[in-house]
C-alpha positions in Angstrom: 100.4 74.8 103.9 102.1 78.0 105.0 104.7 79.0 102.4 107.1 81.9 102.2 109.8 83.2 99.9 113.0 84.4 101.6 114.8 86.4 98.8 118.3 87.7 98.8 121.7 87.7 97.1 123.2 85.4 99.7 126.7 86.4 98.5 127.9 85.0 100.8 125.3 83.3 103.1 125.9 84.5 106.6 124.9 83.2 110.0 122.4 86.0 110.1 120.7 84.6 107.0 120.6 81.2 108.6 119.2 82.7 111.8 116.3 84.2 109.9 115.7 80.9 108.0 115.7 78.9 111.2 113.3 81.3 113.0 111.2 81.5 109.9 110.9 77.7 109.9 108.8 78.0 113.1 106.3 80.1 111.2 106.2 78.3 107.8 105.9 74.8 106.5 108.0 75.6 103.5 110.5 78.3 102.7 111.8 79.0 99.2 115.2 80.5 99.6 115.3 82.6 96.4 118.7 83.8 95.2 118.2 87.1 93.2 120.1 87.4 90.0 121.3 91.0 89.9 123.4 91.9 86.9 124.4 95.2 88.5 126.4 93.5 91.3 129.8 91.9 91.0 129.2 88.7 93.1 131.9 86.7 94.8 130.1 83.5 94.1 128.1 82.5 91.1 124.4 81.6 91.4 125.3 77.9 91.1 127.9 78.2 93.9 125.5 80.0 96.2 122.8 77.4 95.6 125.3 74.6 96.4 126.5 76.4 99.5 122.9 76.9 100.7 122.0 73.3 100.1 125.0 72.2 102.1 124.5 74.5 105.1 120.7 74.3 105.4 120.8 70.8 107.0 122.9 72.2 109.8 120.1 74.4 111.2 117.2 73.2 113.4 114.2 73.5 111.1 111.8 71.1 112.6 109.4 70.0 109.8 109.9 73.0 107.6 110.9 72.1 104.0 113.5 74.3 102.2 113.7 74.8 98.5 116.7 76.7 97.0 116.0 78.5 93.7 117.2 81.5 91.8 115.1 84.2 90.0 115.4 87.4 88.2 112.9 90.2 87.7 110.2 91.3 90.1 109.9 89.4 93.3 106.1 89.6 93.3 105.9 88.1 89.8 108.2 85.3 91.0 105.9 84.8 94.1 102.8 84.6 91.9 104.5 82.1 89.6 105.5 80.0 92.7 102.0 80.5 94.3 103.4 82.0 97.4 101.7 84.8 99.2 104.3 85.7 101.9 107.7 87.3 101.6 110.0 86.7 104.6 112.6 89.5 105.3 115.1 90.1 108.0 115.7 93.5 109.5 119.0 94.4 111.3 118.6 98.2 111.9 116.4 101.2 111.3 118.1 101.8 108.0 117.1 98.3 106.9 113.5 99.0 108.0 113.2 102.1 105.9 114.4 100.3 102.8 112.4 97.1 103.5 109.2 99.2 104.2 109.5 100.9 100.8 110.0 97.5 99.2 107.1 95.9 101.1 104.7 98.8 100.2 105.8 98.7 96.5 105.2 94.9 96.5 101.8 95.4 98.1 100.9 98.0 95.5 102.0 95.7 92.7 100.3 92.6 94.2 97.9 93.3 97.1 97.6 89.5 97.9 101.2 89.2 98.9 102.2 90.1 102.5 105.7 90.8 103.9 106.7 89.4 107.2 109.7 90.9 109.0 111.8 89.2 111.5 114.3 91.2 113.6 117.8 90.0 113.3 119.1 88.1 116.3 121.3 90.3 118.5 124.5 88.4 117.6 123.8 89.2 113.9 122.4 92.7 114.0 125.5 94.2 112.4 126.4 91.3 110.0 125.9 91.8 106.3 127.2 90.0 103.3 128.8 93.2 102.0 130.6 93.8 105.4 131.7 90.2 105.7 133.3 90.4 102.2 135.0 93.7 103.1 136.5 92.4 106.3 137.5 89.1 104.7 139.2 90.9 101.7 141.2 93.0 104.2 142.4 89.9 106.0 140.1 90.1 109.0 138.6 87.1 110.8 135.1 86.2 109.8 134.6 83.0 111.9 131.2 83.3 113.6 129.8 85.5 110.8 129.5 82.7 108.2 129.4 78.9 108.4 132.8 77.2 108.3 132.1 75.8 104.8 131.4 79.3 103.4 134.6 80.7 105.0 136.5 77.8 103.4 135.0 78.5 100.0 135.8 82.3 100.4 139.4 81.4 101.2 139.6 79.4 98.0 138.2 82.3 96.0 140.6 84.7 97.6 143.6 82.5 96.9 142.6 82.1 93.3 142.5 85.9 92.9 146.2 86.4 93.8 
């Protein structure tokens, strides 16, 4: 069985994330979507909310026979991968700046655990500029984000924004 971990904050999940997951499903039999707990970030959604959103939007993508598991983790990704017995990390790249960062991470992960490989998928053209951070900024300033996130995610973001004011 070909298995991969697709790690990220997914705060919020974007259509770019879903694009990588859908295209990754053609390469793997199982993808663990691993939500990173990062205490240094101030997330919009809790880990539990992100898990619930992912579990609700994943059935909307064309995944063939690929199985998805949504989990959270903290600490080193390679240690989590070893614990889950996964030897491939799936990452998306939008631009050269992403590549530089992702290359450093992949090389560090390889140094820490040589058995783990990183597979990069280029972002689809429609999503090459979409990031969770940018979506949150546009949304907070009153901009339209339809097409950047699934409708359910936008709905939940609206609820969060209304609760803040």
